N, C-alpha and C positions, 0 to 999 in steps of 0.2 A: 282751455279745456283739457282735462286729464285723459290719458289713454294708457292701455297696457304697454309695458316696456318690452322692447326686444331684449333677448339675453345679451349679456356683454359680448359674447362671441359673435352673435349675429350682427350686433350694432357695429362691430369692428370691421366687418367685411365690406368690400366695395359693392355698390349696386350695379354690377356688370354681369354679363354672361360670357362664357368662353368664345362663342362665335356670334357674329352678326349674320343672320340668315339672308339668303337671296331675296326672300319675300319682303323683308324690311327694306332692303336696298331698292327693290322695285317700287315700293310705296314712296320712297324718297325721290326716285327718278320720275315717278308718274307714268311708267310704262314697263312692260315686261322685258326681261333679257331675251336677246335672240339666241344666245348660246349660254346654257347653264352648265359650265364646265369647271366648277370651283369647289364643290362639296364632296368630291370622291364618291358620288353616286354612280350607279351603273346605268348609263343611258341606254344600254342595249335591252334593259328590262328583264323581267322574270320569265321563267318557263311559261309557255301557253297553258300548261297543266295547272299552274298556280292560279291563273285567271279563271279557268274552268272550275277549280275546286272552290274558289271564293264565291263564284256565282251560285254553285250548287248548294253551298252552305249558308248563303245569305239569309235564308228564311229562318235559320236557327239563332239569329243574333239576339233574340229575346232571352236566350239562356245564358247564364254565367258560363265561363270557360271552366274546364276541369282544373281546379286549383293545384293539383299535383302534376299537371302536364304529362300524365302517365304515358300516353301513346307517343308523343313527340320525344320524350326522354328515351323511351325504348328504341325508337327509330334512330336517334342520334347515336345511342350506345352501340347498336348493331353496326352502324356505319363506321365507327371508330374501333370496333372490336373490344369494347370495355363494358362494364356492368352499368345498368341504369343508375345505380347508387353513386356512380362517379360523375354524373351529369346534373347540373342545375341550370334551369332556363330562366331568363329574365328579360326585361325590356331594353334590349340592346346592351352592348358592352358598357355604354355610359352608365346605365342604371346599375349594372353588376359591379362596376368599379366602386360606386358609392356604397353598396352593401358590403363589399370586401373591406373597404377602409373602416366602415362602422364596426365590423366584426373583429378586426385584428389590430387596430391602431387606437391608442388612448390619446386624449388631449395632451399636447406637449411632447409626445414621442416623435422621434425623427423618422422621416420617410425620404428615401433616396430615389432620384429620377434624373433625367437629362435636361439640361437647360435648353428650352425650345421644344421639348417633347410634347406629347399630346396634352393640351391644356385642360381638358375636362378632368383628367386625373388630378391635376393640381387643384382644380376647383373643389373637388371632394375632400382632398387633404386639408385645405383651408377651412372648408365648411365643418369639419369635425375637429378643428382645433389642433391639428398636428403641425409639426415643424418640417417644412420642405427643405431638403438639402439637394442642390442641383450640381451637375457635372457637365461642363461644356462638351459639345460634340468634338470629334477629332476626325479631320478629313471627311466631313459630311456623314460620318457614322456615329451612332451612339458609342461612347468610349468605354468598352468593357473593362479595361484595366483601371481607368479612372473611376468607374462606378464601383468596382471591387475595392479600391483604396478607400473610397468614401464609406462603403458598407463596413469595412473592417474598423475604420475610425469611429463611426457613429453608432455601430451596433443597432441599426434601425429596426423598427417593428415591421417595416415593409419596404420593398424596392420594386421599381417598375422598369420593364424593358419591353419595347415593341420590336418585333422582328417578323416581316419587314417593318421598316420605320415609317412613321408619319411625324414630320412633314417632308422628309427628304426622299423617301422611297428606297433607301439603301437597305442592305441586309447583311447578316453574318451567316456563315455556313453553320450547319447543325453542330459540328464538332466544337466550334468556338462557343456556341450557346450552351452546349452540354458542359463544357469545362467551367463556364460561368456559373451554371446551376450548382455544380458540385463544389464550387469554392465559397458559396455564400454560407453564412452561419445557419445552423438548423433552426434558430429562433427568429430568423428573418423570413417573412412571407414574400416570395417573389411573385409578382403579377407578370406573366409572360403574355403580352397582348399579340395575338396572331390574327388580327382582323383581316389581313391580306394574305393569309396562308394559301388560299386557292390559286392566287395569281403568282405565287412564289415558286421557285424550283423546289422539287422534293428534297434536294440536298440542303435546304435551309431549315428543315423541320426536324428537331430531335425526336426520337421515338417517344411515344406516350408512356409515362411511368406513373400509374395511379397509386403506387405505394409510397411515393415521396410526399412527405407531409408539409413541405414548405414551398410548394409550387402550385399556383392556380393558372391554368392556361385558358385564355378567353378567345372565343370565336363568334362569328356573326353571320346573319343572313343579309346584312345590309350592303355588302360589297359585291362579290362575284355572283351571288344569288339574285341580286337586283331587287331587294325588298327593303330598302332603307325606310320607307314609309310605314312598314309593318312593325318595326321595333321588336326584333327578336334576336337575342344573343344567348350564348350559353358558356358555362364554365366546365372544364374537365379537371378533376382533382381527386384527391384522396377522400374516401367515403365520409369520414367524420367531419372533415372540413366542408364538404358539400352539404352534409346534413345540417351544419350550423347555419346555412343560409335560411333555413326554415324559421329560425329565431327572429329574423328581422325583415324578411321580404314581404311584399304585398302579395298575398296568396291569390288574389283575384286580379293581379296586375297584368296578366297576359290576356289579350283579346281572343275570343273564340276564333275569329277569322284568321288571326295571326297564327294560331296553332295549326289550323288547317293549311294555310298557305305555306308555312315552313315545312310541313310534312310533304306536301306536293313538290316543293322545290328540291328537297333532299332526294326524293325518289327519282328525279329526272337528271341523273348524272350526265346523260348524253347532251342535254341542253347546257349544263354547266360547262362541259368541255368545249362546246362550240363558242360560248361566251368568253371563256378564258382565251381562246384563240383570237377572237375579235379584239379583246383588250390588248393582247400582245401586239397585234397589227396597228392598233391605235397608238400605242406607245411609240412604235417605230415612226408613225406619221408625225407625232409631236416632236420627236427628235429631229426629223427631217425639216419641219417648219422652223425649229429653233436654229438649225445650222444654216438654212437658207437666209436667215436674218442675221447671221454672224454671231449667234449665241451658242452656248454649250449646254447640253442637257445632261443631267446626272443619270447614270444607270439606275433603273428602277425595277423592283420586283412587285410593285403594287399596281393599283388601277389609276395611277396618276404619274406625272413626270414633273420633277423640279427643274426649272430652267434658270441657269445662271445668267443674270442680265448684264454681267460684265462690269459692274461698278459697285456702288455701296447700297445700303438699305434705302436711303432716300431716293435714289434713282429707281430702284425696283418698285418702290411705292408709287412713284410717278407713272411707271409703266402700268401697274395695276389700275390706278385711277383712270388712266387714259383708256384702258380696255373697258372699264366699267362705263365710261362716258360713251363708248361705242357699243354699249349694250351686251358686253361679254363679261360674264361673271367668273372670275378666278379668285384665288386666294394666294397668300404668301406667308412664309415663316416670318416671325418677328424678332427672334433672338439674334443677338450680335453674331456676325459670321454667317448665319443661315439666311439673314434677311436680304441678302443680295439676290435672292431667287424669287421667282413666282412659281406657283404650283398649279398645273393644268390637269384636270381630270380627263381620262379617256372617254371617248364617246363615238357615236355614229359619224359617218363621213360628212354629213351635211353640217354638223357642228364644227368639225375640224376644218371644213372649207371656210366657214365664217371666221374662225380664229386665224387661219392662214391669210385671209384677205385683209383683216384689220390689224394684225400685229405690226406690219411695217409702219403704218400711220401712228400707232400708239407709241412705238419706239421713237419716231421722229418728234412727236409731241413732247415726250419725256425729255428728249435732248434739247428742246427749245427750238427745233427747226420748223 
């Protein structure tokens, strides 16, 4: 039987996704996880004002959302002290990454990123036929000097840097990031992924410069604002680059309730501050749990902590699988050198209690005891 053919590019891609969701794993297990602490979600939840705003606006879901995201763009712009022309909103950073690659990278062109960095970015690079050039981490940080060497060598259309980093949670001070920005060629578009900026120290964030034409800074409501399920991210950049997103984006891609929820979240900075404090205390708790079990936790400026399991990647994978068998959802880096760790998301005390209770048994099982 004949059928339409995939394009050669699509046919060449693996039939995989960057992440296996906890729901998939729960279906395989036949039961729910007791502790969902693997997807860098904010278990402390959104502001109560968000829930109230969603409830009040639910009757309007028969309407399409404003395709220009006018009110939310204006609110975000005021929050950052920039013009609304410097803001573009999209369905999470993941969706915006795909649009950015589509806009600025041609098939076959080089794109530079870190080996083991955020896999969804790599997924988009492959999906648009570009050539990914990767640089290993150095001392559990993205290697700024190594990335610059690759950028100078390859003259790529795009480079990607996350600060703070996922999956390790480490970060660079703003001065180092600024020097990196200033050193890249004017023809290379830098994606600076700042998904965890609210949980990072202020000293990690360079000042916003919307006049620079080769930097796009990406932020999200999925992490500190506690709205991963609403799918709302945004780009801060130079006005012409921001305007270019209108050429390719889905103009009705933002749900009406998402627009309302994001606006309510942004308006409640007091709640955000309280959640950032709880995340910091949860990070400390994860560090304490790791140390109690003879493990070392990496310093983190994100809403998760990478725990060095003290051996190789195979052992860390055994620890992860043993935790899953105990109904605890965590994830781990997979790149060589980073794969010795598991990654545990911050969350309320009851989830941390479950993790503390089950980690010793998971370690013993992984060691064959």
